[in-house]
Each structure stands twice: as C-alpha cells, then as structure tokens.
Steps between C-alpha positions, in 0.01 A plus 500: 500500500222284365254628238268251344220584250260242357228630271163321449215670307195415696277752329152397394232663295211670689150368485217737380128473557292507181233778460170486301347800321134610477361656193507844655886474552487428877692218645451235773727222616441160351443209736841360575583129516709316755830591327420868503379485869827331591698769321300774673555349837874470434520869392311609812740293714809660330362853553422439871719533800567196722359683796191619321374263233589177701354635818170552318527130407558415866858396424768564758760765423822376334713527820261282689510241221868495498529453871235223485712324243817525713680753277799664668407798710725768333311428169158513672586832666628645174176396328301661780666831438442488116217644301459253217330599173419137411506157666856382545456178691679283241813711503510537872452136576785427248741739675627286803670261257700798349592655839821415695469421867732791591302765312195677608208645294471874557252615231266365227322680219326374184575647162609428145856424379567459128128438425467248778285566798635369827641566846812704585661407828757689707705293740795576721729357218320527164227640277298224334216509246282193469258501202144376520465133411874446481508275799795514744722676257639862512477703181742759645751478779720791599749510792434809710869561514501543118225765507631836383167696525129459546247757384129520471226710321133520569209582262130462569531272797744270314874507542817360336821397650845510327777287644846573354793270513825472304301299246248771435146599608225264619159660499195376682180692431121483569577522873201603711520845673839631611641167611777523243634808684514314830656196337776712339590668824505166689711338224776764540511474887770272647308186578452402861474119531177344603305829519252697293604841385369778724266748340340823617150407605379849404623431142338161501179655621500750211558212255220297660252792480592549129433131423167511688387817320588331164286194590798271513410379855158478666381680808565203739854450385568880516376521859706199620825622345435860606458403862838302488684800355339747745621273790865550370480875489 
C-alpha cells in the first residue's frame, strides 16, 4: 500500500486593475499597461474552458493537441471526456513520465489539493495528483487497493472529492460540475485493465447540459459532445 504526499505552495497573489474617480464620485477604468493587460489575459484564460476559450482563438481542442504530440491514446481519450475549468496542458503532458506501461488512464479532472491547483488522475492501479508547474512529479499517490471510501459533494456547480485511506482523508475541491461524483463512483469500482470506466450516457448528458447552462462550455462543444452521448443511448 503506497501513499505519498508532497506539498508545494504554488499560490500567488491576484492582480487587480486600478480605478480612477471623477469629482462626482463615478468611476472609470484607468488605461492599463502591458503588465495589467497580460494579467487580464491570463485571468481570462484561467476562467475559460479548453473547448470554449481556445476554440475562439482558433486553437485545436486539448485531445487533438495531445494526439498530434503523440501522447498515449488512453490519456487523450480521458482528456476528451473531461470538462476542464482551466488549461491543464502542462500537467497532462507531464503525465506519461509518471504512468506505468501496465496501467491505463480511466478519468481526469482538475481541482485543488492542499492549496495547489492541478490534475487528479484515476488509473487502473492508482490515484495520482499532479500540481501545476511541479513538472513530472506527483504531489499525491494512492493505491486503489488502499482506498477505503470515496465521497463527493456539490455546491453551485463546483464539487469536492474526499478520498479516505488508512492514513486519513485527502480532499480535492474546486472541481467543475458533478465530475467528483463520477470520479468517486469509478474509483470504488474494481478496475478493468486497459479500459475506461463505463458511465450511463443519460447521466453524462445531464451533467453536460448543466455545464452548458452554467456557461462552462460553449455551444459548439456542447453540440459535439451531446451528439456523441445520444449515439450511445
């Protein structure tokens, strides 16, 4: 039973745009310099979905970029099934170094663990959390055989996942939509080697509709994923 925890505080202070006041008490934004513009662009990127913001920039979806880079197919397929709340390219491209040849990626989600944002990965053998900007290094590794329970809770389109082992609870929060619920259910199922966990397409369709209504994915991404799910019903 392996349980490895490495903590890195990658938090950074937010940037704020200055405001100028008129004599009558009204306000207008001050002209921003290059530094402020870069910060605003970064904040917009973090707030956008990979299938929405990047499509408006003409950038291919993440799964297409992974396949073009020759990333293993099980990882590309898992990325294609995931609704990301922020760009996760760095963590995903670092994953193949951490994966064993005899384990398959079943599910991905992005969230926050011990104040670190990053990527949570479910494989046929383990649960791994890779923090943003940590390189090819896992901040948390749990053997699935050591998992005693997995529970989730959802509030206002964000969910949290609690993974319990003999060593205690490991909480990953700020997960988009109800993906934590799906992850918890899949983590408790006996793993089937080299296969993705099966999910009810009606359940996934409901989750997809909720994400679309919340503005987490754009119309084009919604229609593409909806057609795929309808074909499975």
